[in-house]
N, C-alpha and C positions, 0 to 999 in steps of 0.2 A: 618216811620209808618208801623205797621204789616198789612199783608194781611189777610182779614176775608173772609171765604166763609160762605154763608148764605143762609137760606131758609125763605120764608115769604109768605104773601098773599097780592094781590093788592086789589084795592077797590071794585072789582066785586067777590072777594072771591076765585080768581083762584091762584095755588100755583106759586111761582116765587123762582128763585134760581141764584146765581151769586157770584162774588167776588169783594171786594171793599176795598180800604185802608183806614184805620181810625186810629185815635189816641187810642180810647178806644171802649168798647162795647156800652157805652152810646152815644159816638159820631156816631158810625155806626148806632144806632137806631134813632137818630135825622136825619141823612142824608136820611135814608130810609124813614122816616115818611114825609119829604118834597117831596119825589118822589111818595108819595101815597102807600107806601108798609109798612105792618105791619109785623115786625121782629118776626119770631117764634124760630128759631135755628141759631147759628152762633158758628164758631171755627177759631182759628188762623191757618193759612196755610202759616207760614214763610218759610218752607222747600220746598214748590212747586217749580218745576224746573223753571216754567215760571216766577216766581217771583224773582229768583236770577240770571238768566242768563243775562249777560251783552250783551247789543246790539252790533252787529258788526259795524265796521266803515262805511261799506257800507248802512247798515240800518239807521245809524245816518246821513249820507249824504243826503240820499232821504228824511228823515224826515224834515231836516233843509231846503233842497232845495224847496221843496213843500210849507213849511211854509213861506219862503222869498217870493215865487212868489204870494202867496195868501194875504200876508199882504201888498205887494207892490201894489196889485190890489184894496185895501181898505176893504178886507174881515176880519170880526172880529176873534179873536182866536177861539171862539166856534164854529163858522160856518166853518173855516178852518178845525178844527178837524173832524166835521161831514163829510166834503167832503173827507178827507183822510181816513176816516172809510169806504168809499164807495168803495175803491179799494180792489183789491185782495191781502189781507194780510194773513200772517200765524195766526193761532188761538192765540198764545202766544202774537204776536205783536199786534194783534187787541185788546186783552184784555188789553195791556198796554195803547194803544191810547184811549180806552174807558174810563179808569180810569182818564187819563189826561183831557180828554174833561169833565168829571163829576166835577172834582175839579175846572177847569176853569169856568164852567157854575155857580159854587157856589161863583165865585168872587176871587178865589185865583190867585196869579200871576202865570204866566207859569213856572218860575223858581222853585217856591214851589211846584207845581203840578209835575214836572219832578223829583225833589228831593224826593218826596214821594213815588215814583215808585222802587227806588233802583236799576234801570237797566241802568240809564243815567250817564255818567261820569261827575266828579266834574268839569271838565273844561267847558262842555256844559251848566251846570247849572249856574256857576259863570258868564260866558259870557252873558247868557240871563239876569241874574239879573243886570249886568252893562247896557245891552241894555235898560232894562225897566226903569232903572234911567235916562238914557240920551236920551230916545225916540228914539233910533236908532235900533229897532227890526229887521227891514228889513235888514239892513247892517250887523248886528251881524249874523243873521240866514244865509245870504249868504257867510259870512266869515267862519262859522262853516261847511257849506256844502263843500266848497273848501278844508277846513282843512281835514275833515274826508275822502274826496275823494282822497286826496294825501296820506293820511295814508293808506287807502286800496290799493292804487297803490303800495306803498312801500312794503306792506306786501305781496302783489302778486308777486312782483319781488323778494322778498326773497325766497318765495316758488319756483318760477321758477328757481332760481339761484341754489337752492339745489336739483332740480329734477333729473339732470344728475348724480351727485355723489350717489344719492339713487339707481337710476337705475343700475349704475356700481356696487354698492355693492350687489344689488340683483343678478346680473349676475355673480359676483365672488362667492356668496354663492351657486348658482345654479351648477356652475362648480365644486366646491369642492363636493357637494352632489352627482353630478352624478359620479365623480370618486370613491367616498367612497361606494356608494350603488349600482352602476351598473358595473363599470369596475373592482374594486379590486376583488369582489366575483367571476368573471369569470377566473381572472388569478391566484387566490390562489391555485387551484389544481395543477398547475405547480410547486408550491414551497413545495408540500408534501415531507417530508423526508429530506429537505434541511436545513442546519444551516443558518437562516436568520440573517442579521445584526440587532443590536438592534432598529435602527430607523424603518426599514421595519417591524419588529415584533410589534412596537408600532403602526404603520399605520394600520396593519392588525387587531390588537386589537381594535383600534378606529372604524374600519369599522364594526366589529361584534357588537360593543356597538351600534353604530347608527341604525344597522338593528333590534337588538333585544330590546334595551333599548332606543329608539328615545324619548320616553315621557319624560325620566328623564333629557334629554338635554333641552327640551322645557320648562319644569317646571324650571330648573336652570336659563335659559335665562330670563324668566318671572320674577323670584325672583331677578335676578340681576337688571333688569330695575326698578322693585318696589323699590329696595334698594337705587338706585340711585336718584330716585324721592323723596324718604323719606329723604335722606340726603340733598337734594338741598332744601327741605322745612325748614331745620333747619337754622335760621337766620345767625349764625355764619359760616356755611358752605357756604351758599349762598352768603354772604359778600365775602368770600375768593375766591369763584368761580368767581364772578363778577369782583373782582380786578385782577384776573388772565386773564380775557379776554381782559382788556385794557392794560396790561403790557407784554402779551406773544410777542415774536419775530414775526415779519411779520404780523401775525393776529391781534396784538394789534393796529397797526396803522390803519388798515381798520375799525376795531370796533370802535375806536375813532371818526372816521368820520361819521360813522352811527349814533352813540349816539349824536354828535354834531348836525347833521341834524334834529333829532327828536326834540331836545331842542330848536333849533333856530325857527322851525316851530311853536311849541306850544307857545313859549314865544311871538313870533311875532303876532300870532293870539290874545293872551290874552292882551298884552299891547296895541295894537292898536284899542281894543274894549273899552278901558277906565277903565280897572282895574288897581289897584295900582301896583307899581313895587313889593312890598313885596309879595301880594296875587298872582300876576302872577308868580312869581319865586317859590312860594310853590307849585303851581299847575304843572307848567313846570317841576319841578324836579322829581315829582311823575310819570310823563310820559315818562321818558327817558328810563326806562326799565333795569336799573342798580342799585342794591342797594348800591354798593360801591360809585358811583357818587352821588347818592340821599343822603347819609349820610353827604356828605361834604357841602351840600347846608345849613346846620344849621349855619356854619360859614359865608357863603355867605350872608344869609339873615341878620345875625347879623351885619355884616360890612355895608351893604347897609342901615340898619335902623339907624345905628350910623352916616350915612352922607357920606360915602365913594361912589366913583363911581362904577358902575356896572362892568365897564372894569377892575377895580383893584380888586374886589372882585372875580369875575369869573376867573382871571388869575390863581388863587391858585388851581382851581379845576384839580385833576388828573384825567383825563379820556376824556378831550375835546381836540379838535384839537388846535394847538397853534395859529392858525390865528384868532381865535374866539374873544379873548379879544382885540387885536388892531383894528379890524373892528368895534366892539362895541364902542371903544374909538373915533373913528372918528364921528359916529353918535352922541355921547354925546357932543363932540366939536362943531359940526355944529347945533346942536338943532334939529336934524332930527333922532332921535333914533328910532321911530316907522318905518320909511321908510328904515332905515339902517338895521333893524332887518328883515324886509321883504326880502331885498336883500340878506342878509346872508342866509335866510331861502331857497331862490332860488337857490343860489350858492352851498350850502351844500346838497340839494337834488340831484343836478347833480353829485356832487362828491360822494354821497353815492351809487348812481347807479354804478358809476365806482368802487367803493370800492367792491361792491358785486360781480362785474365781476372778479375783481382780487382775491377775495377770492376763488371763484369757480375755477379760473385758478390755484390756489395754491393746492385745495384738489384733482382735477382730476388727475394730473400725480401722486401724492402720492398714490391714490388709485389704479391706473394702476399698478404701481411698486410693490405694497403690493400684489396685485391679481397675478402678474407674479412671485413673489417669492414663494407664497404659492403654486401655481401650478407647479413650477419647483422642490421645495422641495418634493412634492408628486411623482413626475414623477422620480425623482433621487432615492427615496426610493423603487420604484418598479423596476426600470432598474437596480440598482446595483446588486441584487441577479440574475438577468438574465444574466448580464455581467459576474458574478463570475461562473455561470453554463456553459456559453459558454466557458469561459477560461478553466474550468477544463475538459470539453469534448475535447478541442484542445489539451490539455496536455497529455490526455490519447489515443487520436487519432494517 
């Protein structure tokens, strides 16, 4: 439903303003009239940043954890939303909570209220819908809180794992800039009147370029970054890039483990909450974060719908770890698929941490070697003419 920004008057004739999700202007008018507000002006605000920004995993985890605690204490949903609004929330988050509370007060299920906001993931909405049907809202909210907390932890570990390579890249860039902008201009006068090797002349020309036309380099880098992002937004290019990530030597094996961990955790949460196998597979596929793997799930779902076992269908997916299908098969044979999926998720989360560590271990030495090669090439380019000058002086001496 679109988000409307409105202005109106309350029963005392005082002006009021706000934002509200509604199916149409007539629906907005009816909602406000029930609240004692006479609508005078409204406009669609679908492009408002607060309306389209997806909530972060930690925000989702906090929402579900508080909800599980209060539902478990016997507090109604409407009262629980009231209490949550009393906390110190960001304005955009408070606005979302307020809209959810309004819809819940009107008698809509929580899942529909969340769906109307456009900022909650499909996984959460569908799990709450299953919880409403089974009467297990507290358990579902608790599982979601744990799920999004683990997702936040994995994202944090990924950022931490890439922090050192980023710092190393910055150090390498700083070293190169210091050489070109500070060192080479000072030694250039010593080379005046000397025939320079082509490589040294190129280095000197690049040093002049950085000092006089540095903005051209910055613009070129920004354009290159924008071009890469634009290319990756093209479905065919994104598909090929995601396929390369799971097939690349060394890196591909680690990425497969990480993708398998994401799928196992999401599938475990969805299936154990009462969603059908088909629906849980549709949602879990979209959370893997790889278009190449996601595209293969059409065949997986087709086979499962035709009566094949999940272990047989999932075995054909190129991009998951080879141990996933046999482990699922054990759960199907023992009749404990939900428990086995949970165990798989725990195991692969541990393995994904190890995979991140191995990926970082691969990147670090490569970057160190690259930095050493770059610095050595620059130093050789500077030292060769000095060495030639020394040799010529010694010959005439």
